[in-house]
N, C-alpha and C positions, 0 to 999 in steps of 0.2 A: 622632810623639808624643815628648815629652820630659819630663824631670823633674830635680830637683836644682839645684845651683848651678853645675855645669860644663856649658858648652855649646861648648867650643872644637872638639870633634870635629864637631859639627854645622855649625859655621862653616866648617870645612874642606870638608865635603860640599857646602855652598852654593858655596864657591869653585870646586870642581871642576866642578860643573854649572851654574854661573852663565851664564844664556843667556836671551835674549828670549822663547824658546819654552818655558821651563821656570820654573814658579812654585812657591813653597813655602808650604803652609798649615801653620801651627804651632799645635799644642795643647801648652801647657806646664803641668804640674801646678800648680794654684792654690796648693798649699802652699809653693811656692818662687817667688822673684823672677823676673819675666819677663826673659828674656835679651835683650840688645841685639845683634841680628844684623844684618848688612849685606850688600849685593850691588851689583853695577854694572849688571846687566841684568835679573835675575830679580826679579819681585815677591815680597815677603815679607808674607804676610797672617797676622796673629795672630787666632785665633778665640776666642770667649768661653770661659773656662776653668772647669773643675770640679776638685775635689780627687779624686785618683785613688789607689786602694790596690791593691797587687799582688794578682792572682788573683781580684779581685772583679768584679762586673758593671759597676763604674764604668770599667774598662778598655774594655769594649765600648761603653759610653756615650760616652766620649771619641772612640772610633773613629767612631761614628755622627755625632757633632758635626762631625768633619773631613769625612766624606763628604758630609754635607748642605751644608757650607760650599763645597766644590768645585762641587757641582751648582748650588747657588743663590747663587752669588757675586754681588757687587755691581759686577763689572767688565765685565759684558756679554760674558763669554768662555765659549765652549763648548769645554771641554777634551776632548781625544781620549783621554787616558790618565790613570790614577791609580795612584800607588805608595805603599803604607803602609810607612813606615820608623820606626825608633827613633832617638833622638838619638845612639845609640851604634853606628849603622850607617854604613858608608862605601861610596862607589861603587866598583865594579870595572870601570867603563866610563868613558871620557872622554865629554864631552857630545855630540860629533858621532856617535860610535858608538851611544851611548845613544838618541839621537833616531831613528836609522835602524834600530835593532834592533827596537823595539816597533812592529809593524804594526797597522793597523786590524783589530779583530776578534780579536786574539790575547789570550791570557790565560795567567797564570802563578799558579796557586793550588795550594798543596800539600795533599795528602790522606794520612791514615794508612791502612794496609792493613786494619786491624782495630780494633774498639772493645772492649777488655777490661772486666771488671766494675768495676775500679777507676776507669777513665775514665768509664764510663757513669754511675756514681753521682754524678759531678760535675754532671751535668744532670738526672738522675733525681730527686735529693733536693733539699730546700728548705734553703738555707744563707743566712740573713740576716746576712752578714758584711761588707757594704759599708763599714761605719764602723769596722772593726777592722783592726789590723795583724796579719796571720797569717803573715807571712814570717819564717821562721827563728827562731821564739821559742816558748817554752813555752805562753803564752797561746793562740797561734794553733793549736797542736797540740791543746790541751784543747778549745777551741771546736769544731774540726772533728770530733773524736771525739764530743763531746757531741751535736752536731747530727746526726751520722750515726746515733747510737744512737736518738735521738728519732724520726728518720725511719723507722728500721726498726720501732720500736714501734708507730708509727701507720700503717705500710704505705703510705708515701708513694711514688707513682710518677707523676711529672709529665709524662713524655713517653715515647713508644714508642721502643724501641732502634733500630728500623729507620728512624726519621725523622731521625736525627742523624748527622753526619759530623764528623770532627776532623782538624786538621792544624796546621802552623805558622801563626801569625797574621799574617805579613807577606805581601804580595802585590803583583803588578803586573797591572792589569786594564784592558781597554778600558772607557771610561766608560759604555758601555751596560749593563755588568754591575753597575756601581755604582748606576745609576739603577734597575735591576731590583731590587736588594737594598733600596733605599730605599722602593720601592713596596710591599714586603711588610709593612712596619711590624709586625714580629714580635718586638720586643724583649722582650715579656712572658715568652716562654718561656725566655729567657736571664737573666732577672732573678733575683737571689738564687740564683745557681749559682757553681760554682768554675771559674775559668779559662774563662769563656764566650767570651772573644776567641779561643780556639782552636777554637771550635765555630761561631761566628757565620757567617763567610763560607762555610765548607764546607757547613753545613747549608742556608744560604740559596741556595747555588749548587751543590747536590749533583749537578745534571745535568752538571757539568763534570768529575766524577770519571772518570778514564781507564776506558774499558770493558774494556780488557785489563789486568786486575789484576796480571798478572806484572810490570807496570811499576812497581808500588808494593809488591809483597810483600817484596822484598829490603830490609829495613829499614836495614841498614848497607851502604855501598858505597864504592868508590874507596879511594884510599890512606889517607885519614883518616876513612873511614867516614861520609861525610855521609849524613844520612837522605834517603830518596827524597822525603819531603814537602818538604824544603828545596830539593832539586834541581828539583822541579816548580814551585816558587814562584820560581825563579831567584835563590835566595839561597845564599851560601856560609856555612853554619852547621855547626860541628863539635860534635856532641853526644857524641862519643867521648872527647875529651881534656877535656871540661868540660861545664858545664850551662847555657849552652853555653860552649865554650872562648873565652877572651879573647885575641885576636891582638895581638902586640906587635911591636917592632922586630926581634925575632929571627925573625919569620915573614915578613919582607919578600919574600924570594925565592919562598916559596910563594905569596903573594898576587900577586906580579908575574906568575907563570906563568898566572894566571887573569884578567889585565886584558884587556878587550875580547874575552870569550869568551861563555859562556852564563849567567854569573852577573852580575846587575845590582848587587847589594850583598853586602857581607860583614858579619857581626856575630859577636862584640861587639868594639868597639875603645874603649879609654879614653885612649889616648895620641894627641894631635893630630898628633904627628910621623910617625905611621904613614901616614895619607893624604897628609900633606905630602911625604914622602920618596917615597911610592909613585907619585905623579903629577908629580914634579918635571920629568919629561921628556914629559909627556902633555898639558899645558895649553897 
């Protein structure tokens, strides 16, 4: 999924993973010009676009459009695996390692260890915010506070707390799990909520949550405290140094240490020279 006028990081991601066995389905926010991406071997498929606003159910809607396009493509191809990434994610695997790493039936989906009251309210209450910009502005803050108050006054409770799960919204999944989610057709419970993209896959596939919860209770871990949810989803995402941290050229050595390991992608990256330099000896 992508947005904005910059797509050079995504182009570098395509360059790194460019392969006859790897295709790219692109949803680009309709508010911005469609990028001109290219490849030598991979197919690049642009899907019908919608306008997407941060933390609204339209992010989940775009994700559903992508998954439907992968399953019901016009190429007569049965894909074996599906990876959801942002245009600001970069690979931490070269294409050969990438293809060999993900085996049939395997899944990488992150779960949080608990659901506190603040997070639960995002799904419990009714938030008709999909056409508003609520990111980092006073209007968004006022709207959320107002809708929260109204929900409390009218005793709204849309969903049982035990029915939902949460985690990072990026994943790598065997296609059978994507098909399973699409068959559920349960978008209505995620409609008019906050950050539903962080609940959608985890709730739909809650059976995949590790049975041994000690695997996910340690919220911060490793040298830079990657969340367990990020690690479960095979994503190198640092929420300790940022929200999340933006990797730059000064982090090349750190990223190089994780090439062809257990992390498929790293986020966030805004500088195209990071993946370019990172893989100059791996392509």
